[in-house]
GUKOLVEX-795643 format. One record per residue (C-alpha): residue number from 1; residue in one letter; x, y negated, z negated. Coordinates in pm, whole numbers, plus 50000, padded with zeros to 5 digits. Example, Ala and Ser with C-alpha at 12.3 -4.5 7.8 and 13.67 -1.06 7.14 Angstrom:
2
{nr->1	rest->A	xx->51230	yy->50450	zz->49220}
{nr->2	rest->S	xx->51367	yy->50106	zz->49286}
//
This chain:
212
{nr->1	rest->M	xx->04157	yy->78633	zz->82889}
{nr->2	rest->L	xx->04339	yy->78663	zz->83215}
{nr->3	rest->Y	xx->04488	yy->78964	zz->83370}
{nr->4	rest->I	xx->04669	yy->79058	zz->83644}
{nr->5	rest->E	xx->04692	yy->79335	zz->83855}
{nr->6	rest->S	xx->04986	yy->79336	zz->84186}
{nr->7	rest->F	xx->04997	yy->79491	zz->84504}
{nr->8	rest->T	xx->05285	yy->79532	zz->84842}
{nr->9	rest->F	xx->05151	yy->79479	zz->85167}
{nr->10	rest->N	xx->05257	yy->79413	zz->85495}
{nr->11	rest->A	xx->05628	yy->79481	zz->85634}
{nr->12	rest->F	xx->05764	yy->79199	zz->85458}
{nr->13	rest->Q	xx->05643	yy->79364	zz->85133}
{nr->14	rest->E	xx->05505	yy->79071	zz->85018}
{nr->15	rest->N	xx->05299	yy->79069	zz->84702}
{nr->16	rest->T	xx->04918	yy->78979	zz->84703}
{nr->17	rest->Y	xx->04772	yy->78961	zz->84360}
{nr->18	rest->L	xx->04420	yy->78985	zz->84166}
{nr->19	rest->I	xx->04354	yy->78753	zz->83823}
{nr->20	rest->Y	xx->04071	yy->78867	zz->83689}
{nr->21	rest->N	xx->03858	yy->78813	zz->83349}
{nr->22	rest->D	xx->03663	yy->79016	zz->83113}
{nr->23	rest->K	xx->03335	yy->78946	zz->83278}
{nr->24	rest->K	xx->03460	yy->79063	zz->83629}
{nr->25	rest->E	xx->03612	yy->78757	zz->83803}
{nr->26	rest->C	xx->03805	yy->78729	zz->84010}
{nr->27	rest->W	xx->04018	yy->78526	zz->84212}
{nr->28	rest->I	xx->04300	yy->78660	zz->84518}
{nr->29	rest->V	xx->04631	yy->78532	zz->84581}
{nr->30	rest->D	xx->04749	yy->78527	zz->84885}
{nr->31	rest->P	xx->04617	yy->78835	zz->85037}
{nr->32	rest->G	xx->04904	yy->78981	zz->85256}
{nr->33	rest->M	xx->04665	yy->79288	zz->85418}
{nr->34	rest->Y	xx->04809	yy->79324	zz->85770}
{nr->35	rest->D	xx->04580	yy->79668	zz->85840}
{nr->36	rest->N	xx->04287	yy->79841	zz->85754}
{nr->37	rest->N	xx->04444	yy->80063	zz->85556}
{nr->38	rest->E	xx->04569	yy->79778	zz->85366}
{nr->39	rest->T	xx->04247	yy->79600	zz->85298}
{nr->40	rest->K	xx->04083	yy->79939	zz->85208}
{nr->41	rest->H	xx->04392	yy->79972	zz->84899}
{nr->42	rest->L	xx->04311	yy->79644	zz->84781}
{nr->43	rest->V	xx->03844	yy->79689	zz->84841}
{nr->44	rest->E	xx->03892	yy->79988	zz->84667}
{nr->45	rest->F	xx->04058	yy->79849	zz->84348}
{nr->46	rest->I	xx->03823	yy->79510	zz->84362}
{nr->47	rest->D	xx->03495	yy->79846	zz->84428}
{nr->48	rest->Q	xx->03651	yy->80061	zz->84090}
{nr->49	rest->K	xx->03720	yy->79803	zz->83851}
{nr->50	rest->Q	xx->03332	yy->79642	zz->83938}
{nr->51	rest->L	xx->03549	yy->79292	zz->84051}
{nr->52	rest->Q	xx->03334	yy->79020	zz->84124}
{nr->53	rest->P	xx->03561	yy->78763	zz->84353}
{nr->54	rest->K	xx->03509	yy->78460	zz->84361}
{nr->55	rest->A	xx->03769	yy->78267	zz->84582}
{nr->56	rest->I	xx->04100	yy->78309	zz->84738}
{nr->57	rest->I	xx->04389	yy->78082	zz->84616}
{nr->58	rest->N	xx->04761	yy->78076	zz->84814}
{nr->59	rest->T	xx->05058	yy->77992	zz->84685}
{nr->60	rest->H	xx->05125	yy->77899	zz->85068}
{nr->61	rest->T	xx->05043	yy->77959	zz->85395}
{nr->62	rest->H	xx->05358	yy->78166	zz->85539}
{nr->63	rest->L	xx->05260	yy->78481	zz->85729}
{nr->64	rest->D	xx->05331	yy->78747	zz->85493}
{nr->65	rest->H	xx->05064	yy->78554	zz->85292}
{nr->66	rest->I	xx->04742	yy->78523	zz->85485}
{nr->67	rest->F	xx->04707	yy->78817	zz->85699}
{nr->68	rest->G	xx->04449	yy->78913	zz->85498}
{nr->69	rest->V	xx->04270	yy->78616	zz->85428}
{nr->70	rest->D	xx->03953	yy->78666	zz->85715}
{nr->71	rest->A	xx->03883	yy->79037	zz->85553}
{nr->72	rest->L	xx->03820	yy->78907	zz->85238}
{nr->73	rest->K	xx->03597	yy->78595	zz->85360}
{nr->74	rest->T	xx->03389	yy->78752	zz->85576}
{nr->75	rest->R	xx->03326	yy->79090	zz->85348}
{nr->76	rest->Y	xx->03230	yy->78858	zz->85041}
{nr->77	rest->S	xx->03180	yy->78487	zz->85181}
{nr->78	rest->I	xx->03394	yy->78348	zz->84919}
{nr->79	rest->P	xx->03625	yy->78021	zz->84995}
{nr->80	rest->F	xx->04017	yy->78014	zz->85127}
{nr->81	rest->L	xx->04190	yy->77739	zz->84909}
{nr->82	rest->V	xx->04565	yy->77555	zz->84963}
{nr->83	rest->H	xx->04745	yy->77280	zz->84921}
{nr->84	rest->E	xx->04655	yy->77001	zz->85144}
{nr->85	rest->K	xx->05034	yy->76948	zz->85259}
{nr->86	rest->D	xx->05055	yy->77345	zz->85346}
{nr->87	rest->L	xx->04800	yy->77301	zz->85632}
{nr->88	rest->P	xx->05137	yy->77220	zz->85892}
{nr->89	rest->V	xx->05242	yy->77548	zz->85773}
{nr->90	rest->L	xx->04930	yy->77738	zz->85811}
{nr->91	rest->N	xx->04838	yy->77601	zz->86151}
{nr->92	rest->G	xx->05195	yy->77689	zz->86277}
{nr->93	rest->A	xx->05137	yy->78068	zz->86121}
{nr->94	rest->A	xx->05006	yy->78215	zz->86486}
{nr->95	rest->G	xx->05335	yy->78079	zz->86642}
{nr->96	rest->S	xx->05559	yy->78249	zz->86377}
{nr->97	rest->A	xx->05332	yy->78544	zz->86463}
{nr->98	rest->M	xx->05482	yy->78578	zz->86826}
{nr->99	rest->L	xx->05778	yy->78492	zz->86668}
{nr->100	rest->F	xx->05765	yy->78792	zz->86434}
{nr->101	rest->G	xx->05607	yy->79053	zz->86662}
{nr->102	rest->F	xx->05281	yy->79052	zz->86455}
{nr->103	rest->D	xx->04952	yy->79074	zz->86662}
{nr->104	rest->F	xx->04782	yy->78752	zz->86452}
{nr->105	rest->K	xx->04584	yy->78531	zz->86648}
{nr->106	rest->N	xx->04311	yy->78361	zz->86454}
{nr->107	rest->I	xx->04466	yy->78159	zz->86186}
{nr->108	rest->P	xx->04176	yy->78110	zz->85867}
{nr->109	rest->Q	xx->04122	yy->77803	zz->85781}
{nr->110	rest->P	xx->04046	yy->77611	zz->85415}
{nr->111	rest->D	xx->03737	yy->77555	zz->85278}
{nr->112	rest->D	xx->03931	yy->77356	zz->85013}
{nr->113	rest->F	xx->04217	yy->77211	zz->84914}
{nr->114	rest->L	xx->04445	yy->77329	zz->84569}
{nr->115	rest->S	xx->04516	yy->77011	zz->84327}
{nr->116	rest->E	xx->04811	yy->77001	zz->84085}
{nr->117	rest->T	xx->04595	yy->76714	zz->83894}
{nr->118	rest->Q	xx->04272	yy->76975	zz->83895}
{nr->119	rest->P	xx->04314	yy->77290	zz->83691}
{nr->120	rest->L	xx->04151	yy->77616	zz->83837}
{nr->121	rest->Q	xx->03903	yy->77757	zz->83610}
{nr->122	rest->L	xx->03729	yy->78146	zz->83624}
{nr->123	rest->G	xx->03455	yy->78146	zz->83373}
{nr->124	rest->T	xx->03598	yy->77994	zz->83027}
{nr->125	rest->D	xx->03965	yy->78064	zz->83128}
{nr->126	rest->E	xx->04191	yy->77743	zz->83273}
{nr->127	rest->V	xx->04494	yy->77803	zz->83477}
{nr->128	rest->T	xx->04652	yy->77519	zz->83589}
{nr->129	rest->I	xx->04840	yy->77441	zz->83921}
{nr->130	rest->L	xx->05235	yy->77319	zz->83942}
{nr->131	rest->F	xx->05315	yy->77162	zz->84285}
{nr->132	rest->T	xx->05615	yy->77339	zz->84306}
{nr->133	rest->P	xx->05710	yy->77251	zz->84689}
{nr->134	rest->G	xx->06068	yy->77384	zz->84900}
{nr->135	rest->H	xx->06012	yy->77709	zz->85049}
{nr->136	rest->S	xx->05735	yy->77546	zz->85189}
{nr->137	rest->P	xx->05567	yy->77168	zz->85210}
{nr->138	rest->G	xx->05287	yy->77282	zz->84960}
{nr->139	rest->S	xx->05343	yy->77520	zz->84776}
{nr->140	rest->V	xx->05185	yy->77563	zz->84410}
{nr->141	rest->S	xx->05249	yy->77760	zz->84119}
{nr->142	rest->F	xx->04947	yy->77937	zz->83894}
{nr->143	rest->Y	xx->05007	yy->77857	zz->83524}
{nr->144	rest->Y	xx->04842	yy->78121	zz->83261}
{nr->145	rest->G	xx->04985	yy->78026	zz->82924}
{nr->146	rest->P	xx->04752	yy->78204	zz->82721}
{nr->147	rest->G	xx->04876	yy->78585	zz->82920}
{nr->148	rest->N	xx->05275	yy->78379	zz->82954}
{nr->149	rest->W	xx->05279	yy->78445	zz->83339}
{nr->150	rest->V	xx->05326	yy->78214	zz->83634}
{nr->151	rest->I	xx->05241	yy->78365	zz->83952}
{nr->152	rest->G	xx->05507	yy->78155	zz->84167}
{nr->153	rest->G	xx->05487	yy->78263	zz->84518}
{nr->154	rest->D	xx->05825	yy->78257	zz->84702}
{nr->155	rest->V	xx->05976	yy->77969	zz->84524}
{nr->156	rest->L	xx->06180	yy->78161	zz->84249}
{nr->157	rest->F	xx->06232	yy->78527	zz->84260}
{nr->158	rest->S	xx->06437	yy->78764	zz->84067}
{nr->159	rest->G	xx->06772	yy->78685	zz->84091}
{nr->160	rest->S	xx->06691	yy->78453	zz->84439}
{nr->161	rest->I	xx->06510	yy->78194	zz->84544}
{nr->162	rest->G	xx->06278	yy->78123	zz->84823}
{nr->163	rest->R	xx->06444	yy->78081	zz->85220}
{nr->164	rest->T	xx->06427	yy->77708	zz->85257}
{nr->165	rest->D	xx->06550	yy->77704	zz->85610}
{nr->166	rest->L	xx->06195	yy->77814	zz->85760}
{nr->167	rest->P	xx->06003	yy->77503	zz->85888}
{nr->168	rest->G	xx->05899	yy->77214	zz->85618}
{nr->169	rest->G	xx->06140	yy->77406	zz->85398}
{nr->170	rest->N	xx->06425	yy->77209	zz->85191}
{nr->171	rest->F	xx->06672	yy->77327	zz->84936}
{nr->172	rest->D	xx->06702	yy->77011	zz->84747}
{nr->173	rest->T	xx->06342	yy->76991	zz->84699}
{nr->174	rest->L	xx->06366	yy->77367	zz->84578}
{nr->175	rest->I	xx->06570	yy->77324	zz->84321}
{nr->176	rest->Y	xx->06411	yy->77018	zz->84146}
{nr->177	rest->S	xx->06081	yy->77235	zz->84180}
{nr->178	rest->I	xx->06207	yy->77493	zz->84025}
{nr->179	rest->R	xx->06422	yy->77283	zz->83706}
{nr->180	rest->T	xx->06156	yy->77042	zz->83632}
{nr->181	rest->Q	xx->05846	yy->77287	zz->83703}
{nr->182	rest->L	xx->05900	yy->77665	zz->83635}
{nr->183	rest->F	xx->06226	yy->77570	zz->83400}
{nr->184	rest->S	xx->05972	yy->77359	zz->83202}
{nr->185	rest->L	xx->05723	yy->77696	zz->83102}
{nr->186	rest->P	xx->05834	yy->77884	zz->82816}
{nr->187	rest->D	xx->06171	yy->78110	zz->82852}
{nr->188	rest->E	xx->05922	yy->78414	zz->82758}
{nr->189	rest->T	xx->05693	yy->78355	zz->83101}
{nr->190	rest->V	xx->05684	yy->78618	zz->83302}
{nr->191	rest->V	xx->05721	yy->78533	zz->83667}
{nr->192	rest->H	xx->05497	yy->78692	zz->83895}
{nr->193	rest->S	xx->05724	yy->78650	zz->84249}
{nr->194	rest->G	xx->05586	yy->78617	zz->84657}
{nr->195	rest->H	xx->05831	yy->78929	zz->84682}
{nr->196	rest->G	xx->05971	yy->79216	zz->84440}
{nr->197	rest->P	xx->05991	yy->79262	zz->84079}
{nr->198	rest->A	xx->05884	yy->79043	zz->83819}
{nr->199	rest->T	xx->06108	yy->78793	zz->83584}
{nr->200	rest->T	xx->06156	yy->78622	zz->83319}
{nr->201	rest->I	xx->06207	yy->78195	zz->83325}
{nr->202	rest->A	xx->06511	yy->78305	zz->82986}
{nr->203	rest->H	xx->06639	yy->78581	zz->83251}
{nr->204	rest->E	xx->06676	yy->78347	zz->83572}
{nr->205	rest->K	xx->06744	yy->78033	zz->83365}
{nr->206	rest->K	xx->07011	yy->78266	zz->83228}
{nr->207	rest->Y	xx->07186	yy->78489	zz->83568}
{nr->208	rest->N	xx->07025	yy->78299	zz->83870}
{nr->209	rest->P	xx->07299	yy->78234	zz->84036}
{nr->210	rest->F	xx->07139	yy->77984	zz->84247}
{nr->211	rest->L	xx->07068	yy->77747	zz->83927}
{nr->212	rest->Q	xx->07415	yy->77760	zz->83763}
//
């Protein structure tokens, strides 16, 4: 069985997640820790739970979701995985940092790529990768059926959707991704978003003003 723990970091109030199993193996999803105190908070939780990080897996590579990648790669010697189509966004992160006034010059580079055709395996548990572009060209979501949850990054929020006015964003593509990928999941599926509180597929189908 896989379990999920959430943390909120940086000025953008970005949600970082840990996915871990009964053997205490874990993935770190979208590490957004900007400073040493935020990194310490995440590491202390990992230490207290005696977790063994195996990889960093990102839903996408906007600035606020990658601040903490290098600190974790250095500490745990683990790979950083993204979808290949998000490389232009990742490579533009230094410019984005300057625009928003952040000191972030050493942009992490991926060690391998995620693919929607290849599920992720943590021990004996499998997570499905859904290709959900629109907020960024290589956005993906991580779906775990036995736990009834999906980590959707900045694709779908409680009562809202991801921005599409950033480089690589496209409104029509985003809506298509939500309707064909996320809305095809069971209604009871809990959506853990990149910002804000969790929601459910059923709630967003019924109430999200962008999807009526």
